N, C-alpha and C positions, 0 to 999 in steps of 0.2 A: 504493500500500500504506500509506504513512504517512498519507495523507489519510483513508483509511477507518478508521484507528486513532483519529484525533482527532475525526472528525465524528460527528454523530448520537448524542451521549452526553447523558444526562439525569440529573438528581439530584432527590431529594425528602427531606423532613425528617419524622421521626416523633417525636411527643411523646405518651407514653402510648398511647392508642388513636386519636389524631388524626394523619392523614397528609396532608401538603400535596400540592398539585398538582405534576406533573412540570415541571421547568424545564430548558430547553436549556443545556448547559454550553458557554459561548463561549470560555472561557479555562482554562488549566491542563491537567494530565494526571492520569490515575487514580492515586490513592495506592495503593502496594503492587504496582504493575505492574512488569514487567521493564524496559520501555523508559522508565518514568517518571523514574528518576534520571538516565539519559543525556540525555533531552530537557531536563530541568531544568538540567543542567550546560551544555548547549549554549546554553540561553536566557540564562543569567547570565554566560557566560564572558567577555563583552566589558566587564564592569564594571571590569576592570583598565585599560581604555583610557580611562576617564573623566578620569584625571589622572596626571601623572608625579611628583606630590609624594611618593609613597611606594610601597612594594612590597606587592602584594596576595598573600595566601595563601588559596586557596579550597579548601574540602573540603565538597562538597555545599552545604548552606545555611549552613555556618559560614564566616564571612569574617573574616580578620584583616588589618589594614593597619599596616605599620611605617613610621613617618615619622621621618627623621633631623632633628636640630636642634642648633645650637650653644648655644642658651640657651632659656629659657622663652618669651621674647618671640617668637623665631622659630617655636617650636612653636605658640604661640597663633595667629599669623598663618596658618601653614600649615593648622592645623585648621579655622579659620574658612572658608578657601577650599575645603578638602576637603569639609566638610559641605554647602556649597552645591552642589558638583558631584555629590556622592553623592545628595542629595535630588532633583536634577533627573533623574538617571539612573533612580531608582526611579519617579518620576512618569511619565516617558516609557514605561517598560516595564511600567507598571500593577502595580507591586509595592509592598508596604508593609513598611517597616523597623520592627521593634519596638524603639522607643527605650528602653523600660523594661529590655530585656535587653541593651542596648548599654553597654559600659563601656570605660574606657581605663586604661592604666598608663604610668608614666614610668620608664624605665630610666636611672639616672644614679648617678654615684659620690658626688654631693652631695645634700643635702636640697633638694627642689624644691617650690614651692607648687603648688596645684591650678590647673588650667586652667578657663576659662569656656567650656564647649561646650554649645550648645543645638541639639537636633534635633527638628523638628516640635513646637516649643514645650515640649519636655521637656528638662530638664537632664540631661546625661550625667554619671554619677557615676564617680569614680575609685576603683578597688579595688586594694588591695595584693596580693591573690591572686585569680586568675581561673582557673576550670576550662575548659580549651580542649581539645577532643577527648579528654577523659578524663584529662588531666594537669593538676595544679594548678601554675600558674606564678605565682611571686611577683615583686615588683618588684626584689628583690635577686638574682634568678636563682639562688636556692638552692632545695633540694628538700625542706626540712624539712616543709613543709605537705603535700606530696604523699606523703611517706613516712608521716607521721602518718595521713593519710587511708587509705592502703593498709593500714596496721597495724590501723586501726579496723575495716575491712571484714573482713580476715582473721581478726581476733579473734572477730568475730561469727560467721563461718562455721565457725571451729574449735568454737564452742559447739554448732553443729548437728552436727558430726562427733562430738563428745563424747557427745551425747544419742543418737546413732545407733549407737554402737559396741556396744551391748548387743543389737542386732537384726541387724547386718550382719557379714559376714565381712571378713577383712583385705583380700581382693581387691576387695570392693565398697567398702570404705573408701578404698582406693587410687584407685578411680574417682571417689569423692566428692572426694578431695584434688585430682585432676586437673581437676575441675569447679569447685570452690569456692575453691581456694587458688592453684594454679599459674598460672591466667590473670592474676591480679593481680600476681604476682611477675614474670611474663614481660613484661607490657605496657610497652613503651618503657623497659625496665630499662637498656638500653644508654645512655640519656640521664641518668637520675636515680640509677641504681644504684651509680655510682662516687661515693662520698660518704664523709664522716667515719665512722669505725667506730662512734662513739657513736650516730649516726643509724641506721645499717644494723643495729646489734645487735638492735634491737627486732624486726625482721623475722626475723632468724636465730633468736631465741628462740621466736617464734611458729611458725616452720617446724619446729623441733625438737619442739615440743609436738604439732603435727599428725602428725609421723612416729611419735611414741610412741602416739598414738591409733590409727593405722593398724595397728600391731602389738599393740595392746592392752597396752601396757607401762605400769608406774607412772611417776609424774611425774619421778623422779630417775634413771630408767634411762638408761644411756649411749646417746646418739643415733647416734653414728658407725656402729656395726654395723648399725643399722636403715637408714641411708642406703645402705649397701653392699647389704644384703639386698634392698631394693626398687628399687635402681638409681636413686635420686633424687639429684639434684645440690643442694648447698646453694646459697643465694641468691648468695653471692659468685661461685661457679663458673657460675651461670646468666648472670650479667653478663659474665663472661669469655668464655663460649661465644658470646654474642650479638656481642661485639666482634670475635671471630674470624670469625664468619659475615659480618659487615659487610665485613671486608677480603677475604674470599673473593669476595663480590659485586663488590668493586673489581677484583680480579684477573680475574674473568669479564666485566668491563665492563658490569655490570648496575646500577650505582649512578647516580643523577642527578648531573649535572656539579657542582653546588654541594657535594655531599658527597664525590664522588670526588676533587675538587681538594684536599681536606684531606690526602691521603696521598701520600708519595713513596717510591719504591723506593730501596734502598741498592745501591751498586755492589758486585759480587761481590769478595770478598777471600779470601786464602789463610790468614788467621789462624784460630785456634781459635774465636774469638768470631764466630759467624755471626749476621747480622742481615739480614732481608729488607726491613724498612721503616725509614725514617729516623724517629727519635723527636725531635720539636722540644724545644727547651729550655723549661722551665717555671719561672718565678720565683715564681708564686703558685699557690695551690690551685685557683683558678678555672681556670687553664690546665692544671694537673696532672690535674684531673678531666675535662677536655674530651675529647671523642671523638678529636680530632686527635692528642692526646698518649697517651691511655690505650690506645686500640686497638692502635697499633703496638707499644707497650711490652708488652702482653699477648701479642700475636702472636710477637714475638721471644723472649719468655720461654718460651712453651709450644711453638709450632709448630716453631721452629728446633731444638728438642730432638728432635722426632719426625721432621722432614724437613730435612736439612741444606741441600739445594738447593731453591730455590723451585719449580723445574720438577717436583720430586717430590711436591709437595702435591696431593692429590686435588682435582679441579675440581668433583666432585659434592658437593653440600651434605650429603646423607645420609651419604656415606662419611666425610667429614671430621668430622661430628658424632659418628659412631660412634667414631672414633679419639680425639677430644677426651674423650668420656665415659669411655672406657676409661682414658685417662690420669688423669682426676680420681678415678675409683673406685680405681685402683691407689694413688693418693696417700692416699686414705682408708684403704686396707688397711695401708699403711706406717705410718700414724699410730697404729694400734691394735696393731701387731705388737709 
């Protein structure tokens, strides 16, 4: 079955009215096919076995390699060795690495000089901010660049909503919000959404503007009643909801081991203060904003109020999300009462 899927395939090229002869495809899989991504992953999956100098992170054709080093000299040595091994693997597997799209970053507490890395006679450049799987990651491991990028896209899409409000109903504008705004607020927010209020505030303001457009209200109209009316969560609550769902996945044993190992259960106590998860001590904001600290803190603050015993917490994600959203919307009600 697999052989028949891969064999006897041809391709041709058309430029204007000129069509080339058919040529037999001897390598690769059809683009856009169902089996294509799976076969590609199987094909490149052994790239991580080329070297033990670093840890490989693969997602389709996006590959990231993390290499530890005590100093720049050690990093330079490891990189030179890594480039040789990676180049050999690509040659053996008849693949081509686009060196122009390959970059590197150095994560360090001190200022570090650039490395000299050459791949296929092309100098690999260092970037302070790299977009990886839709998230902007900078060398300081802060999220200001990503938040600014999200704010820019949302602001542009709000302009689309603003021009459409004269022709669409509020229900249709809500669908537009769920299409053009909400996905950018949701995507990986559990990682970058816990940040300084000054950074997050720009997204909160834009979200309020979008909600006013949905209800066709003026610029200074109070936004909280509109969030309640349309059952929309503010961005800070979206982040809290995602943190809680992450811990629910931990309870259901659906998390990968590297993430699941970040969390520890608390021993049951008879005191009034109920905590289901242990909150690690954080002496810096880096640590305070981390998932390992922030998620247990949010869970203990919200879920422990709704369900005193951990065994009472719904294991179904939809049921728990309904309880969380009801809790947040009731809090909105209380703030305007």
